[in-house]
C-alpha positions as CSV (number, residue, x, y, z in Angstrom):
1,M,2.3,-16.4,4.5
2,I,2.6,-15.4,0.5
3,T,5.2,-12.9,-0.1
4,L,5.2,-10.3,-3.3
5,T,8.0,-8.1,-3.7
6,E,8.4,-5.5,-6.6
7,S,10.5,-2.7,-7.2
8,V,11.1,0.4,-8.9
9,L,13.7,3.1,-9.6
10,V,12.2,7.0,-9.6
11,N,14.4,10.3,-10.5
12,A,13.1,12.1,-7.4
13,P,14.6,12.6,-3.3
14,K,13.7,10.2,-1.4
15,D,11.8,12.1,1.5
16,E,9.7,13.6,-1.0
17,V,8.9,9.9,-2.2
18,F,8.5,8.8,1.1
19,E,5.6,11.7,1.8
20,K,3.9,11.1,-1.7
21,L,4.0,7.0,-0.3
22,I,2.4,7.4,2.7
23,N,0.2,11.1,3.0
24,P,-3.3,9.2,2.4
25,Q,-3.7,12.9,0.5
26,E,-1.2,12.6,-2.3
27,Q,-2.8,9.1,-2.9
28,L,-5.5,9.4,-4.1
29,K,-3.8,12.3,-6.5
30,W,-2.2,8.9,-7.9
31,N,-3.1,6.2,-7.2
32,T,-6.2,4.6,-8.7
33,L,-7.5,2.5,-6.5
34,Y,-8.1,5.2,-3.8
35,I,-11.6,6.6,-4.2
36,E,-11.8,8.3,-0.7
37,V,-9.8,8.3,2.2
38,S,-9.2,9.9,6.0
39,I,-6.6,9.5,8.6
40,E,-7.0,9.2,12.8
41,P,-5.7,11.2,14.3
42,K,-5.2,14.0,12.1
43,G,-1.8,15.0,11.7
44,E,1.8,13.4,11.3
45,I,1.7,9.3,10.6
46,K,2.8,7.3,12.8
47,N,2.5,3.9,14.4
48,G,-1.2,2.9,14.6
49,T,-2.8,5.6,12.8
50,V,-5.6,4.9,11.1
51,M,-6.9,5.4,7.5
52,T,-10.5,4.4,5.9
53,G,-11.5,5.2,3.0
54,K,-13.1,3.5,0.2
55,F,-11.3,2.0,-3.0
56,K,-11.8,0.9,-6.0
57,G,-12.2,-3.3,-6.0
58,S,-12.3,-3.7,-2.3
59,G,-15.1,-1.3,-1.3
60,K,-14.5,0.0,2.2
61,A,-11.5,-0.7,4.3
62,T,-9.8,0.1,7.4
63,V,-5.8,-0.1,7.5
64,H,-3.8,0.6,10.4
65,F,0.0,2.0,10.1
66,E,2.6,0.0,11.6
67,N,6.6,0.1,11.4
68,V,7.0,3.6,10.6
69,I,10.0,5.0,10.1
70,P,10.0,8.4,8.9
71,N,12.1,9.0,5.3
72,Q,12.3,5.2,5.3
73,E,9.6,2.7,5.4
74,F,5.9,2.2,6.9
75,T,3.8,-0.6,6.8
76,H,-0.1,-0.6,6.0
77,Y,-1.8,-3.9,7.7
78,S,-5.5,-4.6,7.0
79,K,-8.2,-8.0,7.1
80,L,-9.1,-8.6,3.3
81,M,-12.5,-8.9,3.0
82,M,-14.4,-9.2,0.2
83,F,-18.1,-6.7,-0.7
84,N,-17.1,-5.3,2.8
85,L,-18.5,-8.4,4.4
86,I,-17.0,-11.9,3.8
87,Y,-13.4,-12.1,5.7
88,L,-10.6,-13.6,3.4
89,G,-7.2,-13.4,5.3
90,E,-5.2,-10.6,6.4
91,F,-2.3,-8.5,4.3
92,H,0.8,-6.2,4.9
93,H,2.3,-4.0,2.1
94,N,5.3,-2.9,3.7
95,Y,7.1,0.5,1.5
96,K,10.4,0.9,2.3
97,V,12.6,3.4,-0.1
98,E,16.5,3.7,-0.3
99,D,19.0,6.6,-2.0
100,V,20.4,5.0,-4.7
101,S,22.3,6.7,-6.7
102,G,20.8,10.3,-6.5
103,K,17.4,8.4,-7.3
104,T,15.3,7.2,-4.8
105,K,14.4,3.1,-4.9
106,F,10.3,2.2,-4.0
107,T,10.4,-1.7,-2.9
108,Q,6.7,-3.0,-2.2
109,T,6.4,-5.6,-0.1
110,V,3.5,-7.5,0.2
111,F,2.7,-10.4,2.6
112,L,-1.1,-12.2,2.3
113,E,-2.2,-14.4,4.5
114,P,-5.3,-16.0,3.5
115,K,-8.0,-17.6,6.0
116,G,-11.5,-18.9,5.3
117,I,-12.6,-18.9,1.7
118,G,-9.5,-16.7,1.4
119,K,-7.5,-20.0,1.0
120,L,-10.0,-21.3,-1.8
121,L,-9.4,-17.8,-3.6
122,Q,-5.7,-17.8,-3.1
123,S,-4.5,-17.8,-7.0
124,T,-7.0,-15.2,-7.8
125,L,-6.1,-12.7,-4.6
126,V,-2.1,-13.1,-5.8
127,N,-2.5,-13.2,-9.1
128,S,-5.1,-9.6,-8.4
129,F,-1.7,-8.5,-6.3
130,K,0.8,-9.0,-9.3
131,K,-1.3,-7.4,-11.8
132,R,-1.3,-4.5,-9.8
133,M,1.4,-4.1,-8.2
134,P,3.8,-3.0,-11.3
135,E,0.2,-0.6,-12.2
136,S,0.6,1.3,-9.0
137,F,4.3,1.3,-10.1
138,E,3.4,2.7,-13.5
139,E,1.0,5.5,-11.8
140,F,3.3,6.5,-9.3
141,K,6.5,6.8,-11.6
142,K,4.4,8.7,-13.4
143,Y,3.3,11.6,-10.7
144,I,6.2,11.6,-8.7
145,E,8.8,12.2,-11.9
């Protein structure tokens, strides 16, 4: 399993940061990879909530929410697919927020487990995540501040 971690400090309250991260409708506003999303069941996002949508670069995807601890952290779990047809492995994106001297530290950890063809494409997948993580932090920071 491959683990990548990045953090950013933002000038916003922890509960606001958490809401903007966990809510897919908020992500549509700041995350340029999000094209269209919906959640089931409707209402509060908790363990077992499922997000489906279209995402730039990966097409359609189904994401399961795990480890939801309100105003602290949550995890997106998904199967990594190419062209929505070829299984490349699994990944977990863990999002964590914490107070740091009146600001909020947002940490994202990606756990990537390439399988099958994904093992052959491992370096490309890792490089893609390494490139995208700082970009998404910048998009988020610009949006929330």
